[in-house]
LUMMI-285883 format. One line per field, with one value per residue (C-alpha): residue number from 1; x, y, z. Coordinates in pm, 1 decimal. Example, Ala and Ser with C-alpha at 12.3 -4.5 7.8 and 13.67 -1.06 7.14 Angstrom:
num c(1  2) $
c1 c(1230.0  1367.0) $
c2 c(-450.0  -106.0) $
c3 c(780.0  714.0) $
//
This chain:
num c(1  2  3  4  5  6  7  8  9  10  11  12  13  14  15  16  17  18  19  20  21  22  23  24  25  26  27  28  29  30  31  32  33  34  35  36  37  38  39  40  41  42  43  44  45  46  47  48  49  50  51  52  53  54  55  56  57  58  59  60  61  62  63  64  65  66  67  68  69  70  71  72  73  74  75  76  77  78  79  80  81  82  83  84  85  86  87  88  89  90  91  92  93  94  95  96  97  98  99  100  101  102  103  104  105  106  107  108  109  110  111  112  113  114  115  116  117  118  119  120  121  122  123  124  125  126  127  128  129  130  131  132  133  134  135  136  137  138  139  140  141  142  143  144  145  146  147  148  149  150  151  152  153  154  155  156  157  158  159  160  161  162  163  164  165  166  167  168  169  170  171  172  173  174  175  176  177  178  179  180  181  182  183  184  185  186  187  188  189  190  191  192  193  194  195  196  197  198  199  200  201  202  203  204  205  206  207  208  209  210  211  212  213  214  215  216  217  218  219  220  221  222  223  224  225  226  227  228  229  230  231  232  233  234  235  236  237  238  239  240  241  242  243  244  245  246  247  248  249  250  251  252  253  254  255  256  257  258  259  260  261  262  263  264  265  266  267  268  269  270  271  272  273  274  275  276  277  278  279  280  281  282  283  284  285  286  287  288  289  290  291  292  293  294  295  296  297  298  299  300  301  302  303  304  305  306  307  308  309  310  311  312  313  314  315  316  317  318  319  320  321  322  323  324  325  326  327) $
c1 c(-2598.6  -2851.3  -2702.0  -2898.2  -2743.1  -2955.7  -2832.5  -2474.4  -2495.1  -2690.8  -2411.6  -2135.3  -2005.9  -1687.4  -1452.6  -1374.5  -1032.1  -811.4  -493.8  -389.3  -437.7  -60.3  -29.3  -339.4  -186.2  145.7  -27.1  -185.5  142.8  322.1  43.5  70.6  449.9  416.7  167.9  391.6  695.6  503.0  375.6  704.2  923.2  724.9  689.2  1068.2  1094.3  830.1  1002.8  1345.5  1247.6  1024.5  1266.5  1607.8  1637.1  1915.3  1671.8  1424.0  1495.3  1251.3  1326.5  1284.0  951.5  828.9  970.0  793.5  456.4  501.5  583.2  266.7  61.4  222.0  182.6  -193.1  -208.8  -37.8  -254.9  -596.4  -593.1  -327.8  -449.9  -803.2  -662.8  -433.8  -717.2  -932.9  -663.8  -610.7  -982.6  -1054.8  -1370.8  -1461.1  -1584.8  -1627.6  -1951.2  -2050.3  -2021.0  -1673.3  -1574.1  -1679.8  -1491.7  -1174.9  -1185.9  -1242.2  -954.7  -729.1  -810.0  -728.9  -407.3  -268.6  -330.1  -165.4  133.5  175.7  167.2  423.5  655.3  582.9  672.4  995.7  1079.3  1015.8  1225.3  1522.6  1498.9  1498.0  1786.3  2004.7  1900.5  1927.8  2090.3  2134.4  1769.1  1668.3  1872.2  1738.6  1373.5  1277.6  1239.2  1083.9  791.9  717.5  745.0  492.6  250.5  294.6  234.3  -84.4  -205.6  -132.8  -338.6  -627.8  -630.5  -632.1  -911.1  -1120.6  -1058.9  -1156.5  -1466.0  -1580.9  -1486.8  -1704.8  -1981.2  -2054.2  -2014.1  -2171.3  -2494.5  -2307.4  -2070.6  -2348.4  -2534.9  -2232.2  -2183.1  -2240.2  -2197.8  -1840.2  -1711.7  -1530.5  -1489.3  -1611.1  -1672.2  -1664.4  -1860.4  -1667.7  -1615.4  -1471.1  -1265.6  -1085.8  -1041.7  -906.8  -667.2  -525.3  -515.5  -393.9  -151.0  -77.5  -7.0  205.7  393.7  472.6  599.8  819.2  969.3  1036.8  1191.4  1405.6  1524.8  1632.8  1797.6  2004.1  2107.1  2212.0  2399.1  2586.9  2685.8  2805.7  3010.9  3168.6  3252.9  3403.3  3610.3  3749.9  3825.6  3995.8  4218.2  4336.0  4378.3  4450.8  4685.4  4451.0  4100.3  4129.5  3982.2  3705.6  3597.5  3614.5  3383.6  3145.3  3132.1  3068.2  2781.4  2624.3  2646.1  2480.5  2204.7  2147.7  2124.3  1866.3  1660.9  1672.4  1547.3  1275.7  1141.1  1165.1  974.5  715.9  651.9  647.0  399.1  161.3  157.1  -36.6  -327.4  -373.3  -323.6  -603.2  -816.8  -754.2  -809.6  -1111.2  -1326.1  -1194.9  -1168.9  -1307.9  -1045.9  -1053.0  -1123.7  -814.1  -602.5  -748.8  -676.8  -311.1  -270.5  -420.7  -202.3  103.3  28.8  9.6  346.6  496.6  431.2  634.0  927.7  917.9  1095.0  1386.1  1406.9  1388.1  1560.5  1739.0  1989.5  2109.2  2340.0  2147.5  1845.4  2046.4  2182.2  1829.3  1706.8  1985.2  1909.8  1537.0  1564.9  1811.2  1572.8  1843.2  1588.5  1436.5  1757.7  1791.3  1890.2  1881.7  1706.3  2034.7  2242.5  2438.2  2301.7  2445.1  2813.3) $
c2 c(2758.8  2511.3  2226.1  2007.6  1662.1  1520.3  1790.1  1725.7  1352.9  1409.5  1621.6  1388.3  1143.6  946.9  1092.5  874.6  712.1  895.9  685.9  416.5  47.0  0.1  285.6  160.9  -184.8  -33.6  168.9  -144.7  -336.2  -52.1  -36.9  -410.2  -375.6  -91.4  -290.8  -598.7  -391.6  -240.5  -575.0  -762.9  -482.4  -450.5  -827.9  -861.5  -611.6  -802.9  -1139.0  -997.0  -832.5  -1119.2  -1399.4  -1276.2  -1245.4  -989.5  -745.5  -754.2  -398.9  -118.9  75.9  -230.1  -309.5  29.0  -42.5  -380.0  -227.1  39.8  -230.4  -421.1  -105.2  -30.4  -394.8  -373.6  -44.2  -212.8  -523.1  -365.5  -6.7  73.3  -129.4  10.8  364.5  316.3  170.4  468.1  705.9  513.7  490.7  845.8  693.4  476.3  146.8  -61.3  77.9  284.9  21.2  -85.4  281.7  336.1  23.2  125.3  482.5  370.9  123.4  382.1  646.3  408.4  266.3  596.5  769.6  475.8  497.3  868.6  810.6  534.5  796.0  1008.6  719.8  657.8  1028.5  1011.5  695.2  853.5  1170.8  981.3  762.1  1061.7  1308.8  1069.6  740.5  606.5  660.2  513.4  196.8  146.4  238.1  175.4  -198.3  -416.3  -491.3  -122.3  -51.0  -322.9  -171.0  169.3  18.6  -158.6  162.6  352.7  106.1  128.2  509.4  529.7  268.9  466.6  794.8  654.4  489.6  826.8  998.5  775.9  729.4  1102.7  1153.9  847.9  1024.6  1333.5  1126.0  917.3  1228.0  1333.9  1002.3  991.1  700.8  699.0  900.6  793.1  1110.4  1086.8  1435.9  1531.0  1809.1  2125.7  2044.7  1699.0  1822.6  2063.5  1792.9  1552.0  1812.7  1876.4  1513.2  1353.7  1616.7  1935.3  1767.2  1472.5  1691.8  1944.5  1672.7  1521.1  1854.7  1963.5  1632.1  1590.2  1948.6  1862.8  1545.5  1745.5  1993.0  1710.1  1530.8  1852.8  1895.4  1535.3  1587.7  1900.8  1721.1  1428.9  1664.4  1836.6  1501.7  1391.2  1700.3  1631.1  1253.7  1201.8  898.5  681.2  768.8  893.4  583.4  552.9  915.3  920.3  619.3  783.1  1105.6  910.5  723.0  1047.2  1200.3  889.0  906.4  1274.5  1190.0  915.4  1147.6  1417.1  1172.1  1055.3  1405.6  1505.1  1203.0  1243.1  1603.4  1529.5  1244.0  1393.7  1767.7  1757.3  1564.6  1791.0  2105.1  1971.1  1906.6  2257.5  2439.3  2227.4  2447.7  2768.1  2699.0  2430.3  2169.2  1891.5  1537.0  1428.1  1630.9  1438.0  1106.8  1193.7  1321.2  999.7  778.4  978.0  892.3  525.2  551.5  664.4  310.4  180.1  403.3  342.7  2.4  161.1  456.3  254.0  -64.5  -65.4  197.7  -44.8  -341.7  -576.6  -556.9  -655.6  -954.9  -1050.9  -1029.9  -1263.6  -1512.1  -1499.9  -1535.4  -1825.6  -1992.6  -2008.4  -1879.9  -2229.6  -2383.4  -2480.5  -2192.5  -1947.5  -1699.5  -1670.4  -1569.3  -1247.9  -1008.6  -690.3  -767.7) $
c3 c(-1445.7  -1582.0  -1776.9  -2020.0  -2006.3  -2290.4  -2528.4  -2425.0  -2492.9  -2814.3  -2960.0  -2848.2  -3106.4  -3144.7  -3406.6  -3704.8  -3712.2  -3963.9  -3942.0  -4183.8  -4091.9  -4058.5  -3809.3  -3629.6  -3586.6  -3481.3  -3209.3  -3067.1  -3081.2  -2899.8  -2640.4  -2576.0  -2544.6  -2290.7  -2082.7  -2095.7  -1994.1  -1702.6  -1577.0  -1622.0  -1487.2  -1167.0  -1137.7  -1143.8  -860.1  -662.3  -713.8  -629.3  -301.2  -188.7  -271.2  -158.2  219.5  190.1  30.8  321.2  437.8  531.0  212.2  -8.5  157.0  32.6  -312.0  -305.9  -217.9  -485.6  -740.5  -644.3  -696.0  -1032.1  -1137.0  -1084.9  -1274.8  -1568.1  -1546.4  -1475.3  -1600.1  -1855.8  -2155.6  -2150.8  -2117.3  -2416.1  -2625.6  -2529.0  -2653.0  -2978.5  -3057.1  -2935.0  -2790.2  -2491.0  -2638.3  -2321.7  -2178.5  -1876.8  -1604.0  -1708.6  -1725.5  -1365.0  -1252.5  -1437.9  -1309.3  -950.2  -977.1  -1143.4  -881.1  -596.4  -743.9  -871.4  -538.8  -364.9  -599.0  -522.6  -147.6  -177.8  -324.8  -18.8  212.8  23.4  56.3  431.6  455.9  276.0  482.0  811.2  699.7  612.1  881.8  1176.8  1070.9  1426.0  1513.2  1176.6  1230.1  1583.9  1536.1  1172.6  1115.7  847.5  1080.8  1142.2  770.4  694.5  944.7  778.7  435.0  546.6  709.1  388.5  184.9  432.8  436.0  55.0  36.0  285.4  102.9  -236.3  -88.6  46.0  -279.4  -493.8  -236.8  -222.1  -597.9  -756.2  -857.3  -972.4  -1184.9  -1339.6  -1450.6  -1657.5  -1838.0  -2214.8  -2459.3  -2585.0  -2288.1  -1974.4  -1774.3  -1417.1  -1281.6  -913.5  -751.1  -668.9  -300.5  -361.0  -655.6  -423.8  -159.7  -419.8  -559.4  -211.4  -99.1  -421.9  -545.1  -350.9  -15.9  -141.6  -389.3  -115.2  117.6  -153.4  -259.7  100.8  206.7  -104.5  -69.5  284.0  152.3  -96.9  175.0  407.3  127.4  47.5  413.1  423.5  108.4  254.8  579.1  391.0  175.2  484.3  645.2  327.3  328.6  685.1  659.1  291.5  310.6  516.6  403.8  47.0  -112.6  145.4  127.4  -252.8  -263.3  -15.2  -213.2  -534.2  -365.5  -246.4  -596.1  -735.8  -472.5  -552.2  -922.1  -863.1  -640.8  -909.0  -1171.4  -932.7  -867.8  -1234.6  -1360.9  -1087.5  -1191.3  -1564.1  -1527.4  -1271.0  -1335.6  -1667.1  -1515.1  -1216.7  -1424.3  -1642.3  -1334.8  -1205.4  -1535.7  -1623.7  -1400.4  -1557.9  -1930.6  -2157.4  -2239.0  -2496.0  -2382.8  -2575.3  -2332.7  -2040.1  -2217.4  -2271.5  -1915.5  -1774.3  -1993.1  -1883.0  -1520.1  -1618.8  -1793.3  -1463.9  -1343.3  -1637.0  -1545.8  -1168.1  -1175.7  -1360.6  -1121.5  -799.6  -908.7  -1244.2  -1125.9  -858.6  -931.6  -704.2  -931.8  -1237.6  -1045.6  -939.9  -1299.5  -1410.3  -1132.6  -1208.7  -1586.4  -1555.3  -1306.1  -1038.2  -785.8  -785.0  -652.6  -287.9  -60.3  -350.8  -121.9  73.2  -229.1  -171.3  -434.5  -281.9  -325.1) $
//
């Protein structure tokens, strides 16, 4: 089908703002607060894991790398996306749009694959704890993290290299919607959503099954040796229920934040959707980075202790890195 780009851009215009000045100011204040919460929340996670030696575990290395990714999304991407949604028009120009979209694509894909790595980590830890303790080290985890960053960088380089002309031909003043050709759209849908989502759902399903088996085994053990192990088994069962709850929140938030964007991407080739829908879906992905610190860290007591030590500046004391934050 022949498409006239000049006609498309000629008919595009930014809608006039219909909100009152007070609401307009409130929207900007709320946007600044969300960005600040995202940056500070992830920065606290970064400081906590880096500073305290007791937190240098394979799982926390993944949490650290995820927090770094989400920190950069909050610092480099989120504010411009929120302004775009408030103004209903891209006001920063074409070149800045391309830079923001490339950065957002890289960081958001990286954030998704960190969730995959955390799912793999939890599955290995529960399915074969002895092998996990003997084989999975902080050093190996760091190598995996670096490899993950390199693979995502290479993928996004190829994605934009083979679509740069195609994307530029669809740019209009006031828009920031970088289109991909059909082939790369399908590749991106599989790589950035279908594959990681499938891995997460499969692994977390296995985690729930394993946790249920453990709970059943503990219950049977408790029935046979009640006087000696009742307190221990009760504590173990409570910990497993808490872990299952956190995993359920993790998967739910992941789906809520990511599904709208990729549904939009999929339906965009079938029916005509409003640009406003794309804006909201993109902002929702960014908000996932605001929620991540609470999902991965705020549910755990050690993070609250680290926040207290950081805010009170006790981390600058001698040997503060050796403080026991897990007890």
